[in-house]
N, C-alpha and C positions, 0 to 999 in steps of 0.2 A: 798552657795546663797542657800535661801531656797526654799521647790520645792512646797508649797503655800503664794500667797502672804498679806501679814501681813495685818490688815486691820487698816486703824487710824482713828481716829477723821476726822467726814470732815469737824471742825472750821481750825486743824492740815493742810487738803492737801488745806484747798483754799487761807487761809494765803500764801500759797506758791508757790498756783499757781490757781491762782483761775479763771482759762479758762482749767482746767485739772482735773476734779474730777475724772469721769469716763464718761461712754455711758454719751449721754445728747438722750431728749427725742427725736429728731429727728432720733440719733443713730440707738436707738428703730427701730424705727419705717423702720428704710431705715430694720435693721435684718427681721423683721417681714415682714417685702414685700419679702425676700430674702424668706424666709422660705415657707411663700405663695409660690412664685414660682415654689420652685423646689417641693412641697409637689405635683403642678397642674402637675411636669414634673411624675412624677410619679404612678398619677391616667391615663396618657395618653399614659403611658410607660403598663402603667395595661387591661387595654379599648385594646388595641394590642395586643396582646400575641405574635401575630406573627411576629412584627416590632422586639419583641427579641431575636426573636427562630434564634441562629445561626445554620448552618449546624454542623452534628460531623465531616463531611469528604468533600470536594469540589475533582470534579468527575473533571473538569474541569475548565478550566480559564472564567471563566463568562465576560460576554463584560464589555468595561469600567463604563456604565451605571448603571450594579449593580454591578460594583466590591467595591465600595466604602461601602455598606448596607451588606459586608462579609468578610470587613478589619474590625480582632480584633481591638477597643479601649481601652487605658487605662482610666475608669471614672473617675473624678472628686473627692479627695477623701472629705469622709463628713468630720472626726476626723483627731487628729496627728495618731492616735492607726490603721485606715485606712490604712496613707499614712507613714506607719513603720517608724518615725521618734518624737523621743521624744523633749520632751520640750526642758532639757534642752540643746540637737542638737540643736536645734532651736534658744535658743540663743545663743550655739558658735558661729552658721555661726550669726547673728547680731549682734553680742558681734565686731565680727570680720572683717565687715562691715563696721560699724558704723568709725572702727577704718581707713582704710584707704579712705575715702571719707567725715568723720569731721562731716556732720548733713546731716538726709533724713529723707524726710515723709512717715507716716507708709504703705504707700499705694505703696511706690518706694519698701521699702527694702521685700513687698509682691511680685512683679514684678521678683524683685534679683531672690528670693529665691521659684521661682514658685508655690505657693503656694496659698490657696484664704484666703482673708482679713481679715476674721470672723472666721479662727485659725490664722494669726497670733499678731491679735488684743489681746488676753489675754496675748502670751508670752509680746508682747512688757508692758501691764500693772507689770506684774509680773517681768520685767525690772528693772521698776520703782521703784515699791516698795521694790524693793530689791539696791534700789540705785547706782543700775552702768548704766543706761541712764535719763537723763534729761529733761524737753521740754523745746526747744527755741520757739515755737508759733506755732498758732494754724496753720492745712491746708483745703482748701476744704473736702467737704462730710466728716464730723464729722470724722474728721484725723487732728493729733500734728506732724511734727517737731519734731524729735526726733534726741539730740546727749548724747554722757557717758561724764560721769560724771570721774575725778581723780579713783577712784578706778574702771569702767568697763576698760579708757582704757590698768591701768593695768592687769585689767584679760583676756583683747582680746588680751595683748603680749606674755601673761604665752599660751593663745588657741596656737596662732603661731606659738606658738615655738614649737608645736604637733603636728598641720597640721597647717598648711597655708591658706588653702581651704575655700574658700565663698560664694562660687558662687550656683547653683538651689540643694535647698534638695536631697539627693541624694536615689534610688530608693534602694530598698531590692534587696540582691544576689536572692532570694526562688524568689521574682514575677519578674523579669527579666526573669528565666530562663522557668517559666509558655510559659509568650510572644513568647519565641521563639521557645519553642513546640502549641501556642498557631497560629503561624503562620509561620512555616516550608516549608518548598517545595514540604515536601511527601504528603502535604494534597490536590497539584493541581497537573495534572493533564492536562500536553498540551500535545492540538489536533494536528495532520497535518493544519490547518488552523492557529491555533494560532504561527509557528515557520512560516508558510512563511508571515505574519504578521511582524514579527520578522525580519528577510530577506528581508523584502521589498525595501530596498535600498540597494541592494547588491543581486549584481552576483551570485545566490550557485546553482551546477548542480543540477537538481532534485535525482540522484540516491544518493547524501549526503545527502541531505536533507533527503531520507527516512531510512540513517542510524544513523544520527542523532536526530531522531525522539528520538524511541526507550531508545538511552544511556540519552537523555533530560529527557524523561517520568520518567523514572526511580528517579530521581534527586539523584544518586553513581555519584562519580566521574570518567575522562575518558581521553582517551591519543588522540593528534591532533597529527599527524608525519606525515611529509612529506616534500617535499624543501621548501627550504626560496623561500619567493614573494608570495603564491601564498593564502594564507592570513588568518591560525589560526590564528593569534591573530584578525581579526576584526571578524570572526565566532564566538569566544572563544565573545569578550565582547556584540554581538548580544544575546546568548543563554537568557541572565536574564529577556530578554524584552518578551522575550514566556511568563515567566509568568503574565506578565502586570498587577505588581500592588505596591502598598504601603504597606509600614510595619511602624511601631511605633518601638525604640528604645529609651531606657534613656538616660540622657546628663550625667546622672555619676549614680556606683553603690559603695554602701557604706556598703561594711568588718571588722567588727572588726575594728571601728577608723581609718580605711586609708578606703584613697577616689579615684574610678578607670574611667578613664573618656574614658568612648564610642562612645560620638555622635564627627565625625569625621569631620569638614567640606572641609578637604581639598578630602575625601575620600569619602564622603555620599554628597548625590543629597537634601537639606531639600524640602519638598512641603507643600506651608504651607496649615493647611483647610482651605474650606471653608465656608465662612457662610453665612449663608441658613434663612431664614425666619427670627422669628422675638426671643422673649426669653422663649416665650413656648411651643416652639418647638424643641429649640435647647438643644443640649443636651453637657453639657461642660468634656471636658476631661485632662485630668492632665498632664499639665502644663511642668511637671519634664519630661515630655516622647515626642525627634521629632519625627516628619514625616517624612519619605525619605521612596528614591525612593527603590528596595529590588537593594543591592548593587552590582557593579561591579568593581573590585578592582584584578591592576594588576599590576603583581612584575617580573620581569625577574634580571638580573646580580645581581643585584645589594642584590638583600635576602639576609640574613646572621642568626644564630640562637637568636641576638637580636633580631629581628626582630617574632619570633614567639614566644615570652615570652613576661611578667609582666616587662613592663620602669620606670622606677624612669621618674616621671614629672620634671616640672623648679619648684616648690613647697615642701616645706613635707607634707611625707607623703600621696602625691597625682603619681595616679601611670599614667599611661595608656596601656590602653588597646592590646594587641599583634593585628598581623591583623586577623591570619583565624577565632577571635573572632567580629574582627569590619566586616565580612566580614556571619558571623548567617547571616540566609538566603535567603542569594546572593552566587554571584560567586565566588569563589579565580581562579584566572589565573594566573599561574605557567607558565610565553610566555620564551624560550631558555630557557626550564628543561638540567640540566646537563655543563649547564655555570657559576650554579652561584659563590658566594664564599668562603660557604659550599656544602660540595662533596654529593653524589646524596646518603649514605652509614646514612649519618649524617640524612637527611632529610627524609629513610627510615625509621633510628631505633627513630626516634621523632613523625613518625602520623602512625606509624605502629598500633597500638592500639585505638586512636581515630576515624581512618580511618575505625575499622571493628564492635567499640562499638560505637561511634556518639560522646563522650564525650570525653571533656580535664580535663590536670590535671592541674592547674597552680599556682607556687608560690607568691605568694605577698611580698612585700619588707620586711614587719617584718617577714616575714619567716611560715607563714599561707600558708596551701595548703587548693582549694578551687576545687571543679569540676564544670563545666559551658559546657554548651549543644555544639557543634562540627557539627554543620547543615549551610550546605552548599557545594551548588555540586561543586570541586576542579576541575579542568580541568589542564594537564599536558601538556603543546605545547614546541614543540621539533623539530629540525633536524635531529635527530640523531633515530635510532632503538631505541624502547624502550625495547628489550631483553638487547641492547648493556648498558643501564643505567642503572635498579634496578632488582632485582633477582624474582624469581618462586611468592615469597611470598608479595615481595607488586608489579607486575603485579595482582594478586591474591585479592587484594584488587584494584584494578581501572580494575570495569568489562566488561567497552566498547575502545576498543583500533581502530580510525578510520585516515585511509591517507586520505591525504589530497591531493587529484593527480594534477594534471599536466591536465588548461581546453584548451578544442579540439580547436583546428582553428574555426570554430563556433563559441566558447566560442569566446575568442579570440579576433576573427573580434567585436562581441557583444560589446565588450568590449572598442572598441572603439568610436565603433559610440555612447558608453549613456557618455564616459569624454572629449569625444573631443571637443560636446554643453558646459560643466559644467568649464571648464579648459580658456575657453574663443575661443575659435579652426572651422570653419566651418567645418563639417566633408565634406571627399572628396576621393571618396573610390575608387579614379585612383589610389590614393597616395596610399592607400592603399595596394590595390594590389601591386602595383610596391616591398612596406616593405616588408609584403611577402611572396612572390617567390625571389627576391630579399638577406634580409640578412637572412633570419630564411627557407624558403627549402632549398635553396641553399646549406647553409654555416650545416645543420643537427640537430639548436640553439633549447629548448627544448622554448616551449611557457609556462610565468608561467605570473599568474594576475596582480604583479604589472608591467609588463612593458608599456600595453598603459600606467597609465595614467605617467611613468616615462617620458616616450616616449615624450609623450603631454605634458610637461613642456616644457621639453628641449625647445623642436618644439616655443613654445609659450614666454618663454625669451627668444632664440635668435631671435625671428620677431619685436621681443619690442627694441633690442640692434643693429638692421637694420633701427628701426623707420620703419615696413611696417606693414601693416595690417595680424594680426596672421593666418593663413592659415598652409594646411598641404597640402603639396610639396615632388617630387623625394629629391631634392636639400637639399629642410629641415633636411628631415628622416634622408640624410643617414651623416648631421654634426652632427646631435643627438647619430644615431650607434656608429658613430664614439668614441665620450666621454665617449660615457655609458657599451661598450664595448668593452671598451683602455686595459684593463689587467682580462678580463674572458672572 
């Protein structure tokens, strides 16, 4: 494929495609207008340096209305060199995409590969001059509909045999590493008010919050252990909210011809960027990146060693990032630690260095080893004693060990008051007194945080079966206790 488009006589070009000689006068006008808008944006930034300045370190979580100005954003690339994509790589993506969809306009191709049309247009012209694509017709906004020639289809077939990916243009690994350093949890220091906001929908003992605060503030790993049913998983899932902001992650990373997908719709919650103002004040961002909430990824007994390594995708030379990489700048919760399909020693040997150094080494499908950030708050939630699961070397790398204790009687009663209206029952103090005195105090049964919700749901379902008004009373609680604690 020629690196520079070959110039053809104007008459020859007109004979084959009268409407497709190149950019028209209208196209040049559009490009001039786009350049003018970019220049105006640059001048606005130069006149307002305070808007460009970003703090080197955020000492606490900013209010929601201020967070947007503190969030790192990937700027829109002005050239292919800034995007970290060569012209040949972009040509390969275009050919493979056209092979799958027959004919497409230039703007559609630019949207597919998430690059500005002004960067895509010269590549399409180069493919046209190389006779790999042909014009199918004209399209709005000084654009054309493109389709593959026979030579182009053959080239696309060979390219797909090497790598079948034709999605968003990949981001360089070095740029991804820089983005993690800019958005790391360690730059934020959640305060007491931040934790209270994160746990506003959960009844948590104040002493528990006092112990959790420094652990969350450190950005290091922690153990949550205690009896089942006291909310360890619920606590772990809400900790990320204390950091209270969004991050940007790339859809895919390119590494020596291999593509690694990072964005996972099943694990990441996309937060589209709000459109505000007009074109003169808008700050264009790189569309190859996705704005998401700081991730909270929870894995339990299904965790295996394969989940922590680069996994082959459905295509050729297309891989999937491991869980710890998808949770960077967020929280990774290992639920029911000690009950995984992999032994605790295997996990210890795999993570003992990353936990200390905060970076990890991964082996790509093609055999190449890469270094990636290991930058997340790891929470081990378990019903067992941590000292019975791992040795001292591992415990030293998890500096905080917090026991989630049983609720007091006052907290237990408060949970019934909160949960009753949420499940559709009218709260009855006399029925609750009967439950506590008869089925807990009289038999020495310990309180658990999950029991108010579980018992009230059984009462509600029983009332629905009887076709009566859902309410709390002694008879219904006797029924629920008999079922719930039948073998406990």
